[in-house]
C-alpha positions as a Markdown table, in Angstrom:
| # | Residue | x | y | z |
|---|---|---|---|---|
| 1 | Met | -62.8 | -37.9 | -41.4 |
| 2 | Ser | -61.3 | -34.5 | -41.0 |
| 3 | Ile | -58.2 | -33.8 | -38.8 |
| 4 | Pro | -58.7 | -30.8 | -36.5 |
| 5 | Thr | -56.0 | -28.2 | -37.0 |
| 6 | Ser | -54.9 | -25.7 | -34.4 |
| 7 | Pro | -55.3 | -22.1 | -35.2 |
| 8 | Val | -52.1 | -20.3 | -36.5 |
| 9 | Pro | -50.9 | -17.9 | -33.8 |
| 10 | Pro | -50.6 | -14.3 | -34.9 |
| 11 | Asp | -47.2 | -12.9 | -35.7 |
| 12 | Asp | -47.1 | -10.6 | -32.6 |
| 13 | Ala | -48.0 | -13.4 | -30.1 |
| 14 | Ala | -45.6 | -14.2 | -27.3 |
| 15 | Pro | -43.2 | -17.1 | -27.9 |
| 16 | Pro | -43.6 | -20.3 | -25.9 |
| 17 | Ala | -42.1 | -20.5 | -22.4 |
| 18 | Asp | -39.5 | -23.1 | -23.5 |
| 19 | Thr | -38.2 | -20.9 | -26.3 |
| 20 | Pro | -34.4 | -20.4 | -25.7 |
| 21 | Val | -33.4 | -16.9 | -24.9 |
| 22 | Ala | -30.6 | -15.5 | -26.9 |
| 23 | Pro | -27.5 | -15.1 | -24.7 |
| 24 | Arg | -26.4 | -11.5 | -23.9 |
| 25 | Pro | -23.7 | -10.5 | -26.3 |
| 26 | Arg | -20.2 | -10.2 | -24.8 |
| 27 | Ala | -17.9 | -7.3 | -25.3 |
| 28 | Ser | -15.1 | -7.7 | -27.8 |
| 29 | Thr | -11.5 | -8.1 | -26.7 |
| 30 | Ala | -10.6 | -4.7 | -28.2 |
| 31 | Leu | -13.4 | -3.0 | -26.2 |
| 32 | Ile | -12.2 | -4.7 | -23.0 |
| 33 | Ile | -8.6 | -3.5 | -23.6 |
| 34 | Leu | -9.8 | 0.1 | -24.4 |
| 35 | Thr | -12.0 | 0.1 | -21.2 |
| 36 | Thr | -9.1 | -1.1 | -19.1 |
| 37 | Leu | -6.7 | 1.6 | -20.5 |
| 38 | Ala | -9.4 | 4.2 | -19.9 |
| 39 | Val | -9.9 | 3.2 | -16.3 |
| 40 | Leu | -6.1 | 3.2 | -15.6 |
| 41 | Ser | -5.8 | 6.6 | -17.2 |
| 42 | Ile | -8.6 | 7.9 | -15.0 |
| 43 | Leu | -7.0 | 6.4 | -11.9 |
| 44 | Trp | -3.7 | 8.1 | -12.7 |
| 45 | Ala | -5.2 | 11.4 | -13.7 |
| 46 | Ala | -7.6 | 11.7 | -10.8 |
| 47 | Gln | -5.2 | 10.5 | -8.1 |
| 48 | Thr | -5.5 | 13.9 | -6.3 |
| 49 | Val | -9.2 | 13.0 | -5.6 |
| 50 | Ile | -9.0 | 9.2 | -5.5 |
| 51 | Leu | -6.1 | 8.9 | -3.0 |
| 52 | Pro | -7.7 | 10.8 | -0.1 |
| 53 | Val | -10.9 | 8.8 | -0.5 |
| 54 | Leu | -9.0 | 5.5 | -0.5 |
| 55 | Leu | -6.9 | 6.5 | 2.5 |
| 56 | Ala | -10.0 | 7.6 | 4.4 |
| 57 | Met | -11.7 | 4.3 | 3.6 |
| 58 | Phe | -8.5 | 2.5 | 4.8 |
| 59 | Phe | -8.5 | 4.3 | 8.1 |
| 60 | Ala | -12.2 | 3.9 | 8.5 |
| 61 | Leu | -11.8 | 0.1 | 8.0 |
| 62 | Val | -9.2 | 0.1 | 10.7 |
| 63 | Gly | -11.5 | 1.9 | 13.1 |
| 64 | Asn | -14.7 | -0.1 | 12.3 |
| 65 | Pro | -14.0 | -3.0 | 14.7 |
| 66 | Val | -13.5 | -0.5 | 17.5 |
| 67 | Leu | -16.7 | 1.2 | 16.6 |
| 68 | Arg | -18.6 | -2.1 | 16.7 |
| 69 | Ala | -17.1 | -2.8 | 20.2 |
| 70 | Leu | -18.2 | 0.6 | 21.4 |
| 71 | Arg | -21.7 | 0.1 | 20.0 |
| 72 | Arg | -22.1 | -2.9 | 22.3 |
| 73 | Leu | -21.4 | -0.6 | 25.2 |
| 74 | Trp | -24.3 | 1.7 | 23.9 |
| 75 | Val | -21.9 | 4.4 | 22.8 |
| 76 | Pro | -23.5 | 6.5 | 19.9 |
| 77 | Arg | -21.7 | 6.0 | 16.6 |
| 78 | Phe | -21.0 | 9.7 | 16.2 |
| 79 | Val | -19.3 | 9.9 | 19.7 |
| 80 | Ser | -17.3 | 6.7 | 19.2 |
| 81 | Ala | -16.1 | 7.8 | 15.7 |
| 82 | Leu | -15.1 | 11.2 | 17.1 |
| 83 | Leu | -13.3 | 9.5 | 20.0 |
| 84 | Val | -11.4 | 7.0 | 17.7 |
| 85 | Leu | -10.4 | 9.8 | 15.3 |
| 86 | Cys | -9.2 | 12.1 | 18.1 |
| 87 | Leu | -7.2 | 9.3 | 19.7 |
| 88 | Gly | -5.7 | 8.4 | 16.3 |
| 89 | Leu | -4.7 | 12.0 | 15.6 |
| 90 | Ala | -3.3 | 12.4 | 19.0 |
| 91 | Gly | -1.2 | 9.3 | 18.7 |
| 92 | Ala | 0.0 | 10.3 | 15.2 |
| 93 | Gly | 0.8 | 13.8 | 16.4 |
| 94 | Met | 2.8 | 12.6 | 19.4 |
| 95 | Leu | 4.7 | 10.1 | 17.2 |
| 96 | Gly | 5.4 | 12.8 | 14.6 |
| 97 | Leu | 6.8 | 15.2 | 17.3 |
| 98 | Gln | 9.1 | 12.4 | 18.5 |
| 99 | Leu | 10.2 | 11.6 | 15.0 |
| 100 | Tyr | 10.6 | 15.1 | 13.6 |
| 101 | Gly | 14.0 | 15.8 | 15.2 |
| 102 | Pro | 15.8 | 12.6 | 14.3 |
| 103 | Ala | 14.2 | 12.5 | 10.8 |
| 104 | Ser | 15.4 | 16.1 | 10.0 |
| 105 | Glu | 18.8 | 15.3 | 11.5 |
| 106 | Trp | 19.1 | 12.2 | 9.3 |
| 107 | Val | 18.1 | 14.1 | 6.2 |
| 108 | Gln | 20.7 | 16.8 | 6.9 |
| 109 | Gln | 23.5 | 14.4 | 7.9 |
| 110 | Ala | 22.8 | 11.8 | 5.1 |
| 111 | Pro | 25.1 | 13.4 | 2.5 |
| 112 | Lys | 27.9 | 13.8 | 5.0 |
| 113 | Gln | 27.6 | 10.2 | 6.1 |
| 114 | Leu | 27.5 | 9.0 | 2.6 |
| 115 | Arg | 30.7 | 10.9 | 1.8 |
| 116 | Ala | 32.3 | 9.3 | 4.8 |
| 117 | Leu | 31.4 | 5.9 | 3.4 |
| 118 | Ala | 32.8 | 6.9 | 0.0 |
| 119 | Pro | 36.5 | 5.9 | 0.7 |
| 120 | Arg | 35.6 | 2.4 | 1.7 |
| 121 | Leu | 33.2 | 2.0 | -1.3 |
| 122 | Lys | 36.0 | 3.4 | -3.6 |
| 123 | Ala | 38.5 | 0.9 | -2.2 |
| 124 | Met | 36.0 | -1.9 | -2.9 |
| 125 | Thr | 35.5 | -0.7 | -6.5 |
| 126 | Gln | 39.1 | 0.2 | -7.2 |
| 127 | Pro | 39.7 | -2.7 | -9.7 |
| 128 | Val | 36.7 | -1.8 | -11.7 |
| 129 | His | 37.7 | 1.9 | -11.7 |
| 130 | Gln | 41.2 | 1.0 | -12.9 |
| 131 | Ala | 39.8 | -1.1 | -15.7 |
| 132 | Ser | 37.5 | 1.7 | -16.7 |
| 133 | Gln | 40.4 | 4.2 | -16.8 |
| 134 | Ala | 42.5 | 1.8 | -18.9 |
| 135 | Ala | 39.6 | 1.4 | -21.4 |
| 136 | Glu | 39.1 | 5.2 | -21.6 |
| 137 | Ser | 42.8 | 5.7 | -22.2 |
| 138 | Phe | 42.8 | 3.1 | -25.0 |
| 139 | Ala | 39.8 | 4.8 | -26.6 |
| 140 | Arg | 41.5 | 8.2 | -26.5 |
| 141 | Ala | 44.7 | 6.8 | -28.0 |
| 142 | Thr | 42.8 | 5.3 | -30.9 |
| 143 | Glu | 40.6 | 8.3 | -31.6 |
| 144 | Asp | 41.9 | 10.7 | -34.3 |
| 145 | Arg | 39.6 | 13.6 | -33.6 |
| 146 | Pro | 40.7 | 16.3 | -31.1 |
| 147 | Gln | 39.0 | 16.4 | -27.8 |
| 148 | Arg | 36.6 | 19.2 | -27.2 |
| 149 | Arg | 36.0 | 20.6 | -23.8 |
| 150 | Val | 32.5 | 20.3 | -22.5 |
| 151 | Gln | 31.2 | 23.2 | -20.5 |
| 152 | Leu | 28.9 | 22.3 | -17.7 |
| 153 | Val | 26.1 | 24.7 | -16.8 |
| 154 | Gln | 24.6 | 24.3 | -13.3 |
| 155 | Ile | 21.1 | 25.6 | -12.8 |
| 156 | Gln | 20.2 | 26.2 | -9.2 |
| 157 | Asp | 16.7 | 25.1 | -8.3 |
| 158 | Asn | 14.8 | 27.1 | -5.7 |
| 159 | Ser | 13.5 | 24.2 | -3.6 |
| 160 | Ser | 12.3 | 26.4 | -0.8 |
| 161 | Trp | 9.8 | 28.2 | -3.0 |
| 162 | Arg | 8.5 | 24.8 | -4.1 |
| 163 | Thr | 8.1 | 23.8 | -0.5 |
| 164 | Ile | 6.1 | 26.9 | 0.3 |
| 165 | Val | 3.8 | 26.4 | -2.7 |
| 166 | Ala | 3.3 | 22.7 | -1.9 |
| 167 | Thr | 2.6 | 23.1 | 1.8 |
| 168 | Pro | -1.0 | 24.4 | 1.4 |
| 169 | Lys | -1.9 | 21.5 | -1.0 |
| 170 | Met | -0.5 | 19.0 | 1.4 |
| 171 | Leu | -2.4 | 20.4 | 4.4 |
| 172 | Ala | -5.6 | 20.5 | 2.3 |
| 173 | Ser | -5.1 | 16.8 | 1.4 |
| 174 | Val | -4.4 | 15.8 | 5.1 |
| 175 | Leu | -7.6 | 17.7 | 6.2 |
| 176 | Ala | -9.6 | 16.0 | 3.4 |
| 177 | Val | -8.4 | 12.6 | 4.6 |
| 178 | Val | -9.3 | 13.4 | 8.2 |
| 179 | Leu | -12.8 | 14.7 | 7.4 |
| 180 | Leu | -13.5 | 11.8 | 5.0 |
| 181 | Thr | -12.4 | 9.3 | 7.5 |
| 182 | Phe | -14.8 | 10.7 | 10.1 |
| 183 | Phe | -17.7 | 10.8 | 7.7 |
| 184 | Phe | -17.0 | 7.3 | 6.4 |
| 185 | Met | -17.0 | 6.0 | 10.0 |
| 186 | Val | -20.3 | 7.9 | 10.9 |
| 187 | Tyr | -22.3 | 7.7 | 7.7 |
| 188 | Gly | -20.7 | 4.8 | 5.8 |
| 189 | Glu | -23.2 | 2.3 | 7.2 |
| 190 | Asn | -26.2 | 4.4 | 6.2 |
| 191 | Leu | -24.8 | 5.0 | 2.8 |
| 192 | Gln | -24.4 | 1.3 | 2.3 |
| 193 | Lys | -28.0 | 0.6 | 3.4 |
| 194 | Asn | -29.4 | 3.3 | 1.1 |
| 195 | Ala | -27.5 | 1.9 | -1.8 |
| 196 | Ile | -28.8 | -1.6 | -1.1 |
| 197 | Ala | -32.4 | -0.3 | -0.8 |
| 198 | Met | -32.3 | 0.6 | -4.5 |
| 199 | Leu | -32.3 | -3.1 | -5.4 |
| 200 | Pro | -35.7 | -4.3 | -6.9 |
| 201 | Asp | -36.8 | -7.2 | -4.6 |
| 202 | Arg | -36.6 | -7.8 | -0.9 |
| 203 | Gln | -34.8 | -11.2 | -1.1 |
| 204 | Arg | -32.0 | -9.7 | -3.2 |
| 205 | Arg | -31.7 | -6.7 | -0.8 |
| 206 | Lys | -31.4 | -9.0 | 2.2 |
| 207 | Leu | -28.8 | -11.3 | 0.4 |
| 208 | Thr | -26.7 | -8.3 | -0.7 |
| 209 | Phe | -26.9 | -6.7 | 2.7 |
| 210 | Asp | -25.6 | -9.9 | 4.4 |
| 211 | Ile | -22.8 | -10.3 | 1.9 |
| 212 | Met | -21.7 | -6.7 | 2.2 |
| 213 | Gln | -21.8 | -6.8 | 6.0 |
| 214 | Ser | -19.7 | -10.0 | 6.0 |
| 215 | Ile | -17.2 | -8.6 | 3.5 |
| 216 | Glu | -16.9 | -5.3 | 5.5 |
| 217 | Arg | -16.4 | -7.2 | 8.7 |
| 218 | Glu | -13.7 | -9.4 | 7.3 |
| 219 | Ile | -11.9 | -6.6 | 5.5 |
| 220 | Ser | -12.0 | -4.5 | 8.7 |
| 221 | Arg | -10.6 | -7.3 | 10.7 |
| 222 | Tyr | -7.9 | -8.0 | 8.2 |
| 223 | Val | -6.8 | -4.3 | 7.9 |
| 224 | Leu | -6.8 | -3.9 | 11.7 |
| 225 | Thr | -4.8 | -7.2 | 12.2 |
| 226 | Ile | -2.2 | -6.3 | 9.6 |
| 227 | Ser | -1.8 | -2.8 | 11.1 |
| 228 | Ile | -1.3 | -4.3 | 14.6 |
| 229 | Ile | 1.2 | -6.9 | 13.3 |
| 230 | Asn | 3.2 | -4.3 | 11.5 |
| 231 | Thr | 3.1 | -2.0 | 14.5 |
| 232 | Leu | 4.4 | -4.7 | 16.8 |
| 233 | Leu | 7.1 | -5.6 | 14.3 |
| 234 | Gly | 8.3 | -2.0 | 14.3 |
| 235 | Ala | 8.1 | -1.8 | 18.1 |
| 236 | Val | 10.2 | -5.0 | 18.5 |
| 237 | Phe | 12.8 | -3.7 | 16.0 |
| 238 | Ala | 13.0 | -0.3 | 17.8 |
| 239 | Gly | 13.5 | -2.2 | 21.1 |
| 240 | Val | 16.4 | -4.1 | 19.6 |
| 241 | Leu | 18.0 | -0.9 | 18.4 |
| 242 | Val | 17.6 | 0.7 | 21.9 |
| 243 | Trp | 19.2 | -2.4 | 23.4 |
| 244 | Met | 22.1 | -2.1 | 20.9 |
| 245 | Gly | 22.7 | 1.5 | 22.1 |
| 246 | Leu | 20.8 | 3.7 | 19.7 |
| 247 | Thr | 18.8 | 6.6 | 21.2 |
| 248 | Leu | 15.1 | 6.2 | 21.8 |
| 249 | Gln | 14.1 | 8.8 | 19.2 |
| 250 | Asp | 16.3 | 7.3 | 16.5 |
| 251 | Ala | 15.0 | 3.8 | 17.3 |
| 252 | Leu | 11.4 | 5.0 | 17.1 |
| 253 | Leu | 12.2 | 6.6 | 13.7 |
| 254 | Trp | 13.5 | 3.3 | 12.2 |
| 255 | Gly | 10.8 | 1.2 | 13.9 |
| 256 | Thr | 8.2 | 3.4 | 12.2 |
| 257 | Val | 10.0 | 3.1 | 8.9 |
| 258 | Val | 10.0 | -0.7 | 9.3 |
| 259 | Ala | 6.2 | -0.8 | 10.2 |
| 260 | Leu | 5.3 | 1.3 | 7.2 |
| 261 | Leu | 7.4 | -0.6 | 4.7 |
| 262 | Asn | 5.9 | -3.9 | 5.9 |
| 263 | Phe | 2.6 | -2.9 | 4.3 |
| 264 | Ala | 4.3 | -3.4 | 0.9 |
| 265 | Pro | 5.4 | -7.1 | 0.7 |
| 266 | Tyr | 8.7 | -7.9 | -1.1 |
| 267 | Val | 9.4 | -4.3 | -2.2 |
| 268 | Gly | 9.1 | -2.8 | 1.3 |
| 269 | Pro | 11.4 | -5.4 | 3.1 |
| 270 | Leu | 14.0 | -5.0 | 0.3 |
| 271 | Ile | 14.1 | -1.3 | 0.7 |
| 272 | Gly | 14.1 | -1.7 | 4.5 |
| 273 | Leu | 17.1 | -4.1 | 4.3 |
| 274 | Leu | 19.1 | -1.6 | 2.3 |
| 275 | Leu | 18.2 | 1.2 | 4.7 |
| 276 | Met | 19.1 | -0.9 | 7.8 |
| 277 | Leu | 22.5 | -1.6 | 6.2 |
| 278 | Leu | 23.1 | 2.1 | 5.7 |
| 279 | Met | 21.9 | 2.9 | 9.2 |
| 280 | Gly | 24.2 | 0.2 | 10.6 |
| 281 | Phe | 27.3 | 1.5 | 8.9 |
| 282 | Val | 26.5 | 5.1 | 10.0 |
| 283 | Ser | 25.4 | 4.4 | 13.6 |
| 284 | Phe | 27.2 | 1.2 | 14.8 |
| 285 | Glu | 30.6 | 1.4 | 13.1 |
| 286 | Gly | 33.3 | 0.8 | 15.6 |
| 287 | Thr | 30.9 | 0.6 | 18.5 |
| 288 | Trp | 29.2 | -2.4 | 20.1 |
| 289 | Pro | 31.0 | -5.6 | 21.3 |
| 290 | Asn | 32.2 | -6.7 | 17.9 |
| 291 | Pro | 33.2 | -3.7 | 15.7 |
| 292 | Thr | 33.7 | -5.8 | 12.6 |
| 293 | Trp | 30.1 | -7.2 | 12.4 |
| 294 | Ala | 28.3 | -4.3 | 14.2 |
| 295 | Pro | 27.2 | -2.5 | 11.0 |
| 296 | Val | 25.4 | -5.5 | 9.6 |
| 297 | Ile | 23.7 | -6.6 | 12.8 |
| 298 | Pro | 20.6 | -4.3 | 12.4 |
| 299 | Ala | 20.0 | -5.6 | 8.9 |
| 300 | Ala | 20.4 | -9.2 | 10.0 |
| 301 | Ile | 18.0 | -8.7 | 12.9 |
| 302 | Tyr | 15.5 | -7.0 | 10.6 |
| 303 | Leu | 15.7 | -9.8 | 8.1 |
| 304 | Leu | 15.2 | -12.4 | 10.9 |
| 305 | Leu | 12.2 | -10.5 | 12.4 |
| 306 | His | 10.6 | -10.1 | 8.9 |
| 307 | Thr | 11.1 | -13.8 | 8.1 |
| 308 | Ile | 9.4 | -14.8 | 11.4 |
| 309 | Glu | 6.5 | -12.4 | 10.8 |
| 310 | Gly | 6.0 | -13.3 | 7.1 |
| 311 | Gln | 6.4 | -17.1 | 7.4 |
| 312 | Phe | 4.8 | -17.8 | 10.7 |
| 313 | Val | 2.9 | -15.0 | 12.5 |
| 314 | Thr | 0.8 | -13.6 | 9.7 |
| 315 | Pro | -0.2 | -17.0 | 8.1 |
| 316 | Ile | -1.2 | -18.3 | 11.6 |
| 317 | Val | -3.2 | -15.2 | 12.6 |
| 318 | Leu | -5.0 | -14.6 | 9.2 |
| 319 | Gly | -5.1 | -18.1 | 7.8 |
| 320 | Arg | -5.0 | -19.3 | 4.2 |
| 321 | Arg | -8.3 | -17.6 | 3.3 |
| 322 | Met | -6.6 | -14.2 | 3.3 |
| 323 | Ala | -3.5 | -15.5 | 1.4 |
| 324 | Ile | -2.6 | -13.9 | -2.0 |
| 325 | Ser | -0.5 | -15.4 | -4.7 |
| 326 | Pro | 3.1 | -13.9 | -4.6 |
| 327 | Leu | 2.9 | -13.3 | -8.4 |
| 328 | Met | -0.4 | -11.4 | -8.0 |
| 329 | Leu | 1.1 | -9.4 | -5.1 |
| 330 | Ile | 4.1 | -8.4 | -7.3 |
| 331 | Leu | 1.8 | -7.4 | -10.2 |
| 332 | Ala | -0.4 | -5.4 | -7.8 |
| 333 | Leu | 2.6 | -3.6 | -6.3 |
| 334 | Met | 3.9 | -2.8 | -9.7 |
| 335 | Leu | 0.5 | -1.5 | -10.9 |
| 336 | Phe | -0.4 | 0.6 | -7.9 |
| 337 | Gly | 3.2 | 1.8 | -7.4 |
| 338 | Trp | 3.2 | 3.0 | -11.0 |
| 339 | Leu | -0.2 | 4.7 | -10.6 |
| 340 | Trp | 0.2 | 6.3 | -7.2 |
| 341 | Gly | 3.8 | 6.0 | -6.0 |
| 342 | Ile | 4.6 | 5.2 | -2.4 |
| 343 | Ile | 0.9 | 5.5 | -1.3 |
| 344 | Gly | 0.0 | 3.0 | -4.0 |
| 345 | Leu | 2.6 | 0.6 | -2.6 |
| 346 | Leu | 1.1 | 0.9 | 0.9 |
| 347 | Leu | -2.5 | 0.4 | -0.4 |
| 348 | Ala | -1.8 | -2.4 | -2.9 |
| 349 | Val | -2.2 | -5.3 | -0.5 |
| 350 | Pro | -5.4 | -4.1 | 1.3 |
| 351 | Leu | -6.9 | -3.3 | -2.1 |
| 352 | Ile | -6.2 | -6.7 | -3.6 |
| 353 | Val | -7.4 | -8.5 | -0.5 |
| 354 | Cys | -10.6 | -6.5 | -0.7 |
| 355 | Val | -11.0 | -7.5 | -4.3 |
| 356 | Lys | -10.4 | -11.2 | -3.4 |
| 357 | Leu | -13.0 | -11.2 | -0.6 |
| 358 | Val | -15.6 | -9.6 | -2.8 |
| 359 | Leu | -15.0 | -12.0 | -5.6 |
| 360 | Ala | -15.2 | -15.0 | -3.3 |
| 361 | Arg | -18.6 | -14.0 | -1.9 |
| 362 | Val | -20.3 | -13.0 | -5.2 |
| 363 | Glu | -21.8 | -15.8 | -7.1 |
| 364 | Gly | -20.2 | -16.5 | -10.5 |
| 365 | Phe | -16.8 | -14.9 | -9.6 |
| 366 | Glu | -15.4 | -17.6 | -7.3 |
| 367 | Gly | -12.9 | -18.7 | -10.1 |
| 368 | Trp | -11.4 | -15.2 | -10.2 |
| 369 | Ala | -11.0 | -15.3 | -6.4 |
| 370 | Arg | -9.1 | -18.7 | -6.7 |
| 371 | Leu | -6.9 | -17.1 | -9.4 |
| 372 | Leu | -5.7 | -14.5 | -6.8 |
| 373 | Ala | -5.0 | -17.2 | -4.2 |
C-alpha cells in the first residue's frame, strides 16, 4: 500500500498564513542619540522660523474656543477670526501704550535706584568685605614679585545703532506672527482635514480625525484656561499694588509681568519674587503704615497669591489629567529655555502638555504619557 505524498511547493510560493513575520528592526542607541542631537540643533538654528510658527499656533489655540462659540451663532470663520484677531491686537496695543511710560521710566531709573540701595547692601556685606581685604593684604605681604599696574581699556558700544538695525527684524517677526495666527485660525481646520484625507482607509481616517479633534479641543481649552488664570492673577496683584498706593500704570506694569512670568512654573515665580522685592524696596520704602516691613509686603503678597493659584485654583480648574510631573517641568524649562530663551520658557509648559495629550490618545504611547504625569 502506497502512502500518498503531497506535492512539494515551488521555491517562490507564498508562505503559509501562520508563518511568523519577522519583527521590524529597531534603530540602534547611537542612531537615536544622533537623531536627537540633530533635531535639537535644527530647533536651535532655525528658531527664527520656528518661534513665529509656534507663537502663532499658541495664539490660534487661545482663540479657537471663541471661534467655535461664534460658529454656533452662524458667524463665518473668516469673520470671527478677523474679529478675534482685531480685538486681541487692540487690547495688546492699549495695554502696551499704558505700560510704555512706566516701563521706560523704570529702565531709566533702575541704575539710580540700585545705587541708592548700594549703601544698605554694603553695610550688610561689610564683614565679608573686611575679610576679603585682610586676605588680599596678607597675599600681597607674602608675594615677592612687584605689583604691576593693570591698564583698563573701555570700549564704548554703540547700542543705538544696534537698536536701529534690530527694529525692522523685530517688526517683521511681529507681522509674521500676526499673519500666521490669522491663517491658522481660518485655514488650520482645512489643513488638518486634508492631511487626514491622505490616510489609506476610511476607518483610520475617521479614527484619526476624532482623536485630533479631541486633542485640539482639549489643548485649546487648556491654553485658554491657563491664560485666563494668569491674567486674573496679574489683575489681582495689580489691584493690591493700587490699594497699597502705587499708581495705576505702575501697578499694571507689574501685574503684566506677574501674568507673563506665571507661564513658566518655578522659574517664573522665582524671578517674580526677586523683582517684587526690588520693586518693594524702591517704591514702598518709608511709605505705608509700617515703614519697616513695607518693602517686603509686595513680595509676600505675590508669594501668597502664587501659592493659592498653584496649589488650589489651577488643579481644581484643570484637574489631574492635565498635571505634569515637576521633574519633567523643570527639564522642559531647562531645554526650551536653553533653545529659545525667554520665549522658550513661556512656551515650555503648553508644549509639554500638548505632547502629553497626544501621547495619551495615541495607541501604544500611553506609557510615555504616564511618564510625564
